[in-house]
N, C-alpha and C positions, 0 to 999 in steps of 0.2 A: 528678454521676452516678457511682455506684459502678462499680468495675471489672467486676463481674458483669453489671450492667445494660448497660454499654457493650458487653460481649462478646455478650450476648444480642441487642442491637439490631444489631450487626454481622452476626451470623449470620442474622438475619431479612432484612437487606438483601441478603446474599449469596444467600439462598434465593430471594428475589423476582427477583433478576437472573438466577439460573439458570433459573427458571420462564419468564421472558420469552424467554430464548434457546431453551428447549425448545419453546415454543409455535409457533414459525415455522420452516419449513425454509429452506434457503439461497436458494430462489427466492421467499421471503416468502409462500408459501402456508401455510395452517394445517397443523400436524403432525397426521395422523390419530390418533396416540396421545393428543395433547392433547384432541382432540374426544372421544375415548373417556373421558378423565378427567372431562370436564364431564358426560357422560352418566351415568357412575358416581356422581358427586356428586349429580346430579339424582335418580337412583334412590333414593338414601339420604335425599333431602330435606335435604342438608347445606348450608344456606345460607352458613355461614361459609366453607366450602371453595369454593363457587361464587363468592363475592365475591373470594376470594383468586385464583382462576383468572381471573376477568374483569379484575381489577386489573392482571394481567400483560399485557393486550392493549391495543393502540391501538383507538380507537373504530371505525376502518375494519375492523379484524380482528374486533371484536365483531359488527359487522354481517355479516361473512362467516360467522362462527360460527352466527349465527341462521339463516342459509340452509341450513346443514348439519343443523340439528336438526329433528326432527318437531314438529308443533304441540303435542303433549303436553309434550315437553321444553322447548319455548320458554316455555310457560306457567309452568313451574317456574323457569326461568332469569331471565325478565324482571324480577321484583322485585329481583334482586340486581345489576342493571346499576348501576354507580356513578353517582350523581346528577349529578356534574360532567361525565360523559361522555355522558349520555342524549341531549342535544341533537345532538351530533356523530354519534352512532350513528344517530339517526333520519334524518339527511340521507343516510346511506350505504346504508340498507336497500333491498332490492328492493321494488317497490311492493306486491306481495301480502303479503310478510312484514311490511312496515311497518304495513299495516292491522291485522294481528293484534296487533302490539306496541302500537299506539295504543289498541286496545280494552282493553288491560290496564293502561294508565296513567291515574291519577286526573286529572281536569281541572285541578285546582290545580297538581299537579306538572308536568303538560304545559305549562301556561301559563308556569310559572317557567322551564322548560327552553327554551321558545321565545324568551324574552327574551334568551338568549345568542346567538341567531342573527341574521344579516342578514335584511332584509325579504324577499328573494327566497326564501330557504330557509324562512322562516316561512310564506309563502304556499303553497309546495310541499307542506308538511306539513298545513297547515290544510285544503287542498282535498281531502285524503284522508279527512277525518273524516266520520262520519255527521252529519246535520243537527243532532240534539239535542246530540251531543258538541261539535260546532263552536260552537254557541251558548254552551254552558257554558264552553268554553275562552276564547272571545273575551270573555265577561263577566268572566273572571278576569284579563284583561290590562289594562295601563294604557290609558287612553282614546286617547292619541296613536298607540300601536302598533296598537290595534284599528282605528282609522280608516284607518291606512295599509294594513293587510291587507285591509280591506273594499274599499278603492279598487283594490288590485291584483287582487282577485277579480272586479271588475267588467269587467276586460279579457277578451278571448277567450282560451280555454285555451292555444292554441298561438301566442300573439302575443308580441311583444317586451315589452309591458306586463306580462304575467304572468311573464316570465322575468327582468325587470330587478330590481335592488335600488334602493330609493329613497334610500339613504344615498349622497351624493356630496360631493365637496369642490369648491366653486366660489368664485371670487374675481373682483372687478371688474378691469378693464383697467389702472386707474391704480395699483393696489397694486404695491409693490416686492417683490423677493424676500425681503428681510428682514422686511417687514411680514407676508408670507404665512407664512413659517416661524414667526414669533412667534405668529401666530394659531393655527397648527396645534398648537404646543406648549401653548398656553393653553387649547385646547378638545379635549384628548385624548379625553375621554369621548364626544364627539359625532362622532368620526371613524368611517368604515367600518372594519371589521376588516382589510380588504385593499383597497388602492387603488393605482393606478399613475399617474394623471394628475390634475392640477389643472385644472378646466375654467374657462376665462376667459369671463365673461358680460358682456353689455351691460346698461344700466339696465332693459331689459325681461326680463331673466333668460334671454336667448337666447344659447347658446354661440357664441362667435366664434373660439375657438381652444382649445388645450390645452397645458399645460406638463408634460412627464413629470417625475416626482419626481426622477429621476436628473439631469435638466438643471437643475432648481430648485436642487439641492444643489451643483452645480458653478458656478452663476452668482454674480456679485457681489451683495451685499446691496442696493445702491442701484439695481440694474437693474429696470426696470418689466416686469411680466408681458407687456404688449403687445409689448415688444421681443424677448422670447425665446420667445413662444408659437409653435406650429406649427398648420397647418390641421387641422381636426377633421372626422371622418366621422360624421355624425349618423344615428341610426336612429329612424324614426318609431314611435310607441308601438303602433300597430296593425299593424305589419309582421309577417308570419309568421316564426316562430322559425327555420325552415329557411332563409329568405332572409337573416335576420340572420347565421346561421352562414356563409353563402356570402360575405357582406360581410367578415366577420372573416378568412376564409380568403384571399379575394382581395387584401385590403389589408394582411395580416399584422398585424392589430390585437391589442392586449393588452386594451384596454378601449375603450368607445365610449359617448358620451352618448345618452340616449333623450329625445326631444322630443315634446311633445303636438301637437295639430293647429295650434296657433298658434306653434309653434317654440320654446316655452319648455322649459327643462331640467326634467325630472321624475324622472330616475334615470340609472342606468348599467348596462351589461352588461359583465361581465368574462370573460376567456378561460376560466376554469374552468367557467363555465356553458355556454359554447359547446362545449367538449370533450364535455360530457355530451350535448348536443343532437346532435352529430355521431355519437356512439356510438349513441344511441337511433335516429336516422334510418337509420344503416347496418344495425342489427339488424333494423329493420322491413323494409327493402328485401330483405335476405337471406331473411328468413322469407316475405315476400310472393312471392318468386320460386318458393318451394316450395309456396305456397298454404296457409301456416299462419300463425298469429298468436300462438301460445303459446310463451313463452320461460322462464317461471319454473320454478324447481326444485320448486315446490309447486303447479303448475297441476293442477286437478282433471281426472279422467278424462273426465267428461261435457263439461266446458268445452273440453278439447282435441278431443274428438270433434266438437263443434258447430263449431269453427273450421276443421276439416279436411274434414268431410263434404260441405259444399256444392260445393267444388271437385272432389271425387271424383265427385260426381253430374254436374257439367259435363263432366268428363273422360270419364265413361261415355257421355254423349251424343255427344261427338265421336268416341269409339272406335266406337260403333254406326254413326255416319255413314260412317266409313272402312270398316266391314265391308260396307256396302251396295255400295261400290265393288268389293270382292272378290267379292261374290255375283253381280255382273253378269258376271263372267268364270268362272263355275263350269265351264262346258263346256270352256274352254281348260285349266283346272287339271286336270280329269279326264283329258284327253288327254296332258298332260305334267306328271307329278307333280313334276318338278324345279322347276316354278314355285312350288309351295307351299313347297318347301324354301328357295328363294333370296329370295322376296319380303320376308321379315322383315328381311333384311340391308339392303335398300335403304331401308326405313323407319327402321331403327335408325341407320344412318350419317347419314341426313338429320336425324333428331332431335338427334343430337349436334352436328352442324354448326349447326343452328338455335339450340341452347342457347348455343353459343359466340358467335354473332352477337348474340343477345339480351343476353348479359351485357355485351358491349362497348357496345351501344346504351343500356342502362339506366345504365351507368356514365357514359357521355357526357352523358346528360340530367341525372344527379345532379350532375355537376361543371360544368354550364352550358357545355359545350364545343361545343354545336351550336345554330345559329340559321338563319334563312333564307339567310344568305350562304354557308354551307358545307354545308347539308344534302344537296345533290345530290352533292357531292364525297365525303361520308362514305358515302352509299348506294352510289355507283358503286364505291368502294373495296371495300366488302364483297362486292358482286357479283363483282368481279374475283377476290377471294380465293376465293369459292365456286367460280368457274369453274376456277381453277388447282388447287384441292384436288380438285374433282370430276374433272378430267381425270387427275390422278395416281392417285386411288383407282379410277377406271374402268379404267385400264390394269392396275392390280394385281389387281382383282377379276375383270376379264375374263380375265386370264391364268390365275388360279387356277381359274376356272370351266371354261376350255378343258382344263386338265390333268385336271380331275375328270370332266367329261362328254364331252370330245372333240367338242364342238359349237360351231363358231365363230359360228353365228348366235345361239345362246343367250348366248355371251360378248358379242357385240355388243349384244344387247338389255339385259343387265344393266349393261353399261358405260354405255350411253346413258342408262338410267334413273337411275343414280347421278349422272351429270353433271347431268341435269335437276333432280333432287331437291336436290342441294347448292346449285345456283343459286337454287332456290325457297326453300331454308332460309335462305340469306344474305339474300334479299330480305325474307322474312317476319320473320326475327329482327331486322332493322334497321327496317323500316317499321312493324310492329305497335306497338312502344313509342312511336315518333314520332307516329303517328296518335292513339293513346290519349291521349298527353300533350297533343296539340293540342286535344282535346275535353274536357280537364280531368279525365281518368281517370288512376288510378295505373297506370303502365305495368308496374310490377313485379308487380301482382296478376293481371291478366287475360292478359298477353302469353304466359306459358308454355303455357297451355292452347291458345291460338289458334295458336301456332307449332307445337305438337305435332300439332294437327289438320291444319294445312297440310302438314307434312312426311309425315304418314301418308297423307293423301289423295293428294297429288301422287306420293308414292313408289309406292303401289299402282297408281294410275291409269297412270302412265308405264310401269311395268314390265309390267303385264298388258296394257295397250293396245298397246305395241310388240310384245309376244309374240304377240298375236292377229293383228297385221299381218304380222310377219316369219316367225313359226314355223308358223302354221296354214295 
């Protein structure tokens, strides 16, 4: 290589390194200026520049970039995603964006990219395809991989069978450490891309233990696997993925074998998949508490409206019901205008207290910290907290009301109403999720509306009812 050629290559390497450094900020978020550079290259339809910019990014960062681009720009950028990075990019994309990207990739190219992934990631991508495209992609894949994907798709969508990867490392009990290591080295192409345990199986291919790779490498070559294996926590193939995540969290697992109805080893779940499930379930619960289900940066306006509108209608109905309580005390409100001024305070404080109790209850259910043995203790604890907070707020609000209106009876009424409503808020915020969960309903979805209805109704009824008795 001539000196000029070497110098040119060195400059190109330095330029690529500088572009990689520029692409990300110190917190590893994409640099907005870099995103602008991509948009400018797309506006010019400069494919070579787009390839240069995309080559500077990790597949996860390319996936993040696709989320920042509008659909029109994505269409321009997709053909220039490096082929060797396409598979990893697909696994990192948001679901809505992934569907757009998949629609632009040729079936043969997609089938080739999928062969670079583990079976769990293959299944996750294949299930996002339209029926016709799915058939074309599966037809272009090797028969063994096609059969494995079709088997995975036969399991329920949110089950361990759909989540697991079918590639596992298994060995019989009588194998030695040396035999196992030699086998792994001699069959490198058949190993999962990432694995943490060697599953020890009996002649029926049922897991009887596991040997962590770290222990395998530290053990003597003539030691049998049966001597160094540790107990294994099995996950049934039809178990809900949220329950599988709970098992991982409870027992601090890195990986776990998945077994069929007969106890035979059919796959494994690794902690990277569980992290994704925990994040997904947490996002769903947070959104459900607000009565929404849209999270994507590209969610459509009408789709967002449809997800939110039904709960607004339900909330409207509960608000109208609470208004009937107010209408029953119109005469009292006319006689003492201060009631109209102060009654929203009682309902507002109760609503906030109910939301606090509700958040604690939903979290307790999500982490499996409540059952029949401790449910009474948890409910009673929240009621006591409501009573103590209610008493403190009642004294403060009663004092402010007296300084304002110089009416100790009005102060007594609003103080008592606040105490009653905060106790009701604590009770409703705790019991509503527990009751809904008992009947198989998602407590995060319906509880907020029910708790708000309770605190509004009890707040108005207690305040106006006490006022009609004491003040009139």
